[in-house]
C-alpha positions as CSV (number, residue, x, y, z in Angstrom):
1,M,-2.3,13.7,-7.6
2,A,-2.7,10.3,-5.9
3,W,-2.2,9.5,-2.2
4,L,-1.4,6.3,-0.4
5,N,-2.1,5.3,3.2
6,L,1.0,3.4,4.3
7,A,1.6,1.2,7.2
8,A,5.4,0.7,6.7
9,V,8.2,1.0,4.1
10,V,11.5,-0.8,4.0
11,N,13.8,0.9,1.6
12,A,16.0,-2.2,0.9
13,T,15.1,-5.8,1.8
14,E,16.1,-9.2,0.4
15,V,13.2,-11.1,2.0
16,E,10.1,-9.7,0.3
17,G,10.7,-11.0,-3.3
18,P,13.5,-11.7,-5.7
19,G,16.7,-9.6,-5.3
20,T,16.9,-6.4,-3.3
21,R,13.6,-4.6,-3.2
22,T,11.7,-1.7,-1.6
23,A,8.8,-3.2,0.3
24,I,5.7,-1.1,0.7
25,W,3.0,-2.1,3.2
26,V,-0.4,-0.3,2.9
27,Q,-2.7,0.3,5.8
28,G,-6.2,-1.3,5.7
29,C,-7.7,-4.7,4.9
30,L,-11.3,-6.0,4.8
31,K,-10.2,-9.6,5.3
32,R,-9.5,-11.0,8.7
33,C,-7.2,-14.0,7.9
34,P,-6.5,-16.2,11.0
35,S,-3.0,-15.6,12.3
36,C,-2.4,-12.5,10.0
37,C,1.3,-11.6,10.3
38,N,0.5,-7.9,10.1
39,P,-2.6,-7.4,12.4
40,D,-1.6,-3.8,13.1
41,F,-2.1,-3.1,9.3
42,L,-5.7,-4.2,9.2
43,K,-7.6,-1.2,10.5
44,I,-8.9,1.0,7.8
45,E,-7.7,4.3,9.3
46,P,-5.2,6.9,8.4
47,A,-1.7,5.8,9.3
48,N,1.0,7.5,7.2
49,V,-0.8,9.3,4.3
50,V,1.8,10.2,1.6
51,D,1.7,11.7,-1.9
52,V,2.7,9.1,-4.5
53,N,5.2,11.5,-5.9
54,Q,7.1,11.5,-2.6
55,L,7.2,7.7,-2.7
56,K,8.4,7.8,-6.4
57,K,11.4,9.9,-5.3
58,Q,12.2,7.5,-2.5
59,I,12.1,4.5,-4.9
60,E,14.4,6.4,-7.4
61,L,16.8,7.1,-4.5
62,N,16.6,3.4,-3.4
63,K,17.5,2.3,-6.9
64,S,20.6,4.5,-7.1
65,H,21.7,4.0,-3.5
66,F,20.8,0.3,-2.8
67,G,20.6,-1.0,-6.4
68,I,17.0,-2.4,-5.9
69,E,15.6,-4.5,-8.7
70,G,12.0,-3.9,-7.8
71,I,9.3,-3.0,-5.4
72,T,6.9,-5.3,-3.5
73,L,3.4,-4.2,-2.5
74,L,2.0,-5.8,0.6
75,G,-0.4,-5.0,3.4
76,G,-3.0,-4.7,4.8
77,E,-4.5,-5.3,1.4
78,P,-2.9,-3.5,-1.5
79,V,-5.8,-3.9,-3.9
80,L,-7.9,-1.5,-1.8
81,Q,-5.5,1.2,-2.8
82,A,-5.1,0.1,-6.5
83,P,-5.4,3.6,-8.1
84,G,-2.4,5.0,-6.2
85,L,-0.4,1.8,-6.3
86,S,-1.0,1.6,-10.1
87,E,0.7,5.0,-10.5
88,L,3.6,3.8,-8.4
89,A,3.9,0.5,-10.3
90,Q,3.8,2.2,-13.7
91,F,6.6,4.6,-12.5
92,S,8.6,1.6,-11.2
93,H,8.4,-0.1,-14.6
94,S,9.4,3.1,-16.3
95,I,12.7,3.2,-14.5
96,G,13.4,-0.5,-15.0
97,L,12.1,-2.0,-11.8
98,S,10.0,-5.1,-11.4
99,V,6.8,-5.1,-9.3
100,M,5.5,-7.9,-7.1
101,L,2.1,-7.8,-5.4
102,F,0.8,-9.9,-2.4
103,T,-3.0,-10.1,-2.0
104,G,-5.4,-12.1,0.1
105,Y,-7.8,-12.2,-2.9
106,K,-7.6,-14.8,-5.6
107,L,-6.4,-13.4,-9.0
108,E,-9.8,-14.5,-10.4
109,E,-11.6,-12.3,-7.9
110,L,-9.4,-9.3,-8.9
111,K,-10.2,-9.8,-12.5
112,E,-13.9,-9.3,-11.7
113,S,-13.0,-5.6,-11.4
114,Q,-14.7,-5.1,-8.1
115,F,-11.8,-3.0,-7.0
116,N,-11.4,0.5,-8.3
117,G,-8.2,0.8,-10.5
118,I,-7.3,-2.9,-10.3
119,D,-7.0,-3.4,-14.1
120,K,-4.4,-0.6,-14.4
121,L,-2.5,-1.9,-11.4
122,L,-2.4,-5.5,-12.8
123,M,-1.0,-4.1,-16.1
124,H,2.1,-3.0,-14.2
125,V,2.6,-6.0,-12.0
126,D,5.0,-8.8,-12.9
127,V,4.2,-11.3,-10.2
128,V,1.0,-11.7,-8.1
129,V,1.0,-13.9,-5.0
130,D,-2.6,-14.6,-4.1
131,G,-4.6,-16.3,-1.4
132,E,-5.3,-15.9,2.3
133,F,-2.8,-17.1,4.8
134,E,-3.9,-20.4,6.3
135,P,-2.0,-21.3,9.5
136,N,-2.8,-25.0,9.2
137,I,-0.9,-25.5,6.0
138,I,2.4,-23.7,6.6
139,E,4.6,-23.5,3.5
140,Q,8.0,-25.1,3.9
141,S,9.5,-25.1,0.4
142,R,8.6,-21.9,-1.4
143,N,10.0,-18.4,-0.9
144,W,7.8,-15.5,0.5
145,V,4.5,-17.4,0.9
146,G,3.2,-18.3,4.3
147,S,0.9,-21.2,3.4
148,E,0.7,-23.9,0.8
149,N,-2.6,-22.5,-0.8
150,Q,-1.0,-19.3,-1.9
151,K,-0.1,-19.2,-5.6
152,F,2.3,-17.3,-7.8
153,H,1.0,-15.8,-11.0
154,Y,3.5,-14.5,-13.6
155,L,2.0,-11.6,-15.5
156,S,5.2,-10.8,-17.4
157,E,8.3,-12.6,-18.5
158,I,10.6,-11.0,-16.0
159,Y,10.3,-13.9,-13.5
160,D,9.2,-17.5,-13.6
161,E,8.8,-20.5,-11.3
162,A,12.6,-20.5,-10.7
163,I,12.2,-17.8,-8.1
164,E,9.9,-20.0,-5.9
165,P,12.1,-22.7,-4.3
166,I,13.8,-21.8,-1.0
167,K,17.5,-22.2,-1.4
168,E,18.9,-21.0,2.0
169,G,16.0,-21.8,4.4
170,V,13.5,-19.4,5.8
171,I,14.8,-15.9,6.0
172,T,13.7,-13.0,8.2
173,E,15.4,-9.6,8.5
174,W,15.7,-7.9,11.8
175,R,16.3,-4.1,12.2
176,I,17.0,-1.9,15.2
177,D,16.2,1.8,14.6
178,P,18.1,4.7,16.3
179,E,15.5,4.7,19.2
180,G,16.2,1.0,19.8
181,V,12.9,-0.2,18.4
182,V,13.3,-3.7,16.9
183,S,11.3,-4.7,13.8
184,A,11.3,-7.7,11.5
185,N,10.1,-8.5,8.0
186,G,10.2,-11.6,5.8
187,I,8.6,-15.0,6.2
188,P,6.2,-14.9,9.1
189,F,6.8,-17.3,11.9
190,V,4.0,-19.1,13.7
191,V,4.3,-19.4,17.5
192,K,2.5,-22.6,18.7
193,V,1.4,-22.6,22.3
């Protein structure tokens, strides 16, 4: 049985990859990218530790209830939890969903197999977006990436470069939970002082 240390989950979002998706942010990252859009997700500490089977059930419900076309894995740094995420990605493929992965590491670094379980995870990922966020070269024309250095890698034939161009401008989703807490996800915005 695999476990994941999660920072956040959004059951249905349209701003974390193509179509409607379930976005899963893991807790913990070894990188310290300047202006990280998720600084609370960096500490390597228990946040919300869940059994992968529980998350599989939630994804299956999201597919039937929201019609999601895939899942997106973000962080923190997802490759640090590759064994559990590979099980989740394999399950997602088995029920007809696509898998997108955002990582601060370059794809070449991942292929060096320095991360436990990375080979199995990459076998079940359709799109990898790699590279650290660089606040001095903000991306203006491509979806879902924060800076121009970040690259899309298509590991299957499900998607291609046609998903990259922004068609409607930068999109961020805002949510208010029952307790009145406001949260946002999507393209990070940079506040200049």
